[in-house]
N, C-alpha and C positions, 0 to 999 in steps of 0.2 A: 503492498498498500503506499510504501512512500516515493514510489514517483508514482501515483495518479494524474490522472490530468486533475486540475484545478476546478471543483463547483463549490466556489464559497458556500461557505456554513453549511455542508453536508446535508441530511438531514434536517438541521436550522441553516438551508444554506442562506448567505445573503445575497452572493453574484455567484452566476452561473460561466464559468468557460467554456469558450464557444467549442469544444470536442469532447463537453458530458456527454458519458458514454449510458446516462440513466434518464428516463424522463417521467418522472411521477407523472406529471398529466395525462400525459400518453396510457399508463396503465388502469388509471384510474379513466380513461373514455374507450381506449379498444381493449383491455383486461377484464370489462365486466363477469366475464365466466372464470375466470382466472381468480377475483377477488370475491365472488361467492363459493367458488371449490372450498375454501377453508374459513371455519368460524375462529378465531383465535379464543378464548376467554381470557380475563386477567392475569393470569394465572399463570397460564401460555407467554402470555406477552413479557411477564416481567424473566421467566425463566431464559424466553430466545435473548429478552438486550442485554441478560445475563452473558450468555453465551456470546454473543454477537461484539461487546465489549471485551470479554476474556479474550476472542480471535483478532480485535482491535490492539490489542493493547499489546499482544505478544508477536504483533506484525510492525509494530513501532516502537521507536526507543522512548521510554516514559522518564523523565524528570526526574533524578533520585531525590531525596527532600534536601541532601546538603547542597543543592548545584543551585547555581543563581536563578536560571529560569524557576525554580520552584520556591526558591527563598520570597523570589520577588510575587510570584503570584500568590500567596501566603498572605504576604502584605497587605494586595489586592484586597482579595476577599476574606482576609480579618476584619470581625464586626458584621459582614455582611448580615443583612434580614432579610428574608424571604418569607412572603403573605401566606400563612396555612403551613412553612417551616416542614417542605417536603425534601425527602433524605437529596441529599444531594453528593456525587462523587464527578470535584474537579482535580484535573492533571493537565502536564504539559507532555504534549507530546516536540520532543528535538528533531522537527522538522524545518526546513525551510520556508517551506508553503506557507501562502497568506488564508489561514482557514483555519476555520473552529467548527466543533458538531458535538450534537446533543442524540443520546438514548431516551426511549420511554424510560428508564428505568432512573435516570436522575443523574444518568453517567454527564457529563462535560469536558471535552477535550480539546483545548486549546492551542495549537501550533507555536512554536518558538518564531517562525516570518513574521505571525502577527503583531506578537508581541515586541518585535524589533519594530514593527512599523507604527504603533500606539503609543497611545501616554497610557497610565495607570487609570485613569479618568475611562479613558475609550475604551480598556480592555472591560472594565466594568460593565457598559451599555455595552459590548458583546456578549459575555455572558447574563446578561437579563436578557437579552432577545434569544438567548438559547434553552433558560430558564421558561421566557414564554412559549417558546415551540414543546417544552415539556407540559406545562401550568395544562396549556389550552388544549394539547392531546394531540397536537400535530403528529408531533413523534412516534405516538403509539399506534397512529391510523398508516402513518410511515412505512411501520414496522410490517405491520400485519399486511399491507398491500403487497411491498417488498418480497416478504415471507413467499405468502400466498401464491403470487407470480413463482419464485424461483420455486417453491415445491409442486408446483400445477407443471412448470419447463422442466426439473430435473427428474421429480420422482413418483411424476404421472398421478397426480392426485385427480381422483374423480369430483366429477360433479358432485356437491347432495351432501361430499363427506365433512367430518367434521375431528376438531382437535389437530395436533402437531403431526405431521408426517415427517420421520426422519429423513436430514439432510447429510448426503457424505461430507468430509471434510471439504474437501472440495468448490461442493456447491455452498457449503457456510463459506466458505473466503469470497466466493462470488456472492453472495446476498450483503456479507460485509463491504461490498466492493459498492455494489449499486446504493445502499442506503449511505455512503460514502459521496455519492454523487448524484446522491437524488437532489429534488429540490420542489420547494412548497410553493403552492398558488399566489398572486399576488394579494387576496385577500388577506393569506395566511402570515404574508412576508410582512404586511401594514399591521395586521392585528399583531404580532410578535415586537415589532416596532413600537407600540403604543403602549404594550405590556411591558417593555425595556424600560419609558419614559416614564412610565409613571413607576418602577422599579429604584430608578435613580431619584425620583424625586422623596420616596418615600426612604431610604437611606441616606438623604442629603447629600449626593454626589452632583455633581454638576449635569443639571442636564443638556447643556450646546456640546457636552461632549459627543453625544448620540450622534447628531449633525456632525462636528468633525472628524465622527470616525466615515461613516457617509461618506463624506467630502475624499478624505484617503483613499476610499475603496474609488470613489468615481477617478481620483488622477491612478490611482493604480491601473483598472480595467476599463477606464472609458465609462462613458455614460449611454452606453447600446443596448442595458439589459443585458437579455442572452438572444440564445436562437431560439428562444422559446417564448412566444406574445405576453403569453400569463405570466410572466417573471417580471417585478419590478426594478430598473435601473437604480443604480446607487444614488445618483444622481437627485433622481424625481421624488424617490424616499424622504431624502435630506430636506427637501421643498414642503414635505408635508408635514416632517416635523417641527421644522424651522416655525411652523405655526402654531404649535403649543408648548413651546419652550420658554 
């Protein structure tokens, strides 16, 4: 996964690379039968999310607690409050890509490349955005859809079947990569942005950092959005947030 094509903010994608390999919106539109093939319970989602986290962590260098990156992250999240107190697991990947992602169980991974680009306050916005995707149920739905499509494709899940089908290690690896390269709809991204803005204000962080973070992404990746028309460009999202800070 170290050399994955950037799809910024993956399951929590903030901006998508032009070569993204997985279109979540396409799965929603074209994969209706596959989506219906498997109905995952909350416990199934929890188990699968844990498995995906373990696979991802095993495939990427996780910053050790004594590393500068991990120590900086610890300072960034110290005293951070989240309404409802969901269980979160936030760590740094020592990967140069400008990226971050969340999984349905509250796992959040921030890439070192993103931390190098952004200030502490801007990283807090990114984390808030990711928490928003988890809290609002976006990551759960993405995991269900990606797994169901993978199971239907790789394990031959029959229409109407329920529960989780066993995936091979290679299929699990592909599922994890698909989640990394997935993206949310425009409305989901905007909802996660609004959640992040409230999160910033709730914690008495500087809400203007949400705008400056998106402006940095606009400068880094351009403002063309993505090849998927439903995915909002960072500049346009910054304009929306500017009205609320």
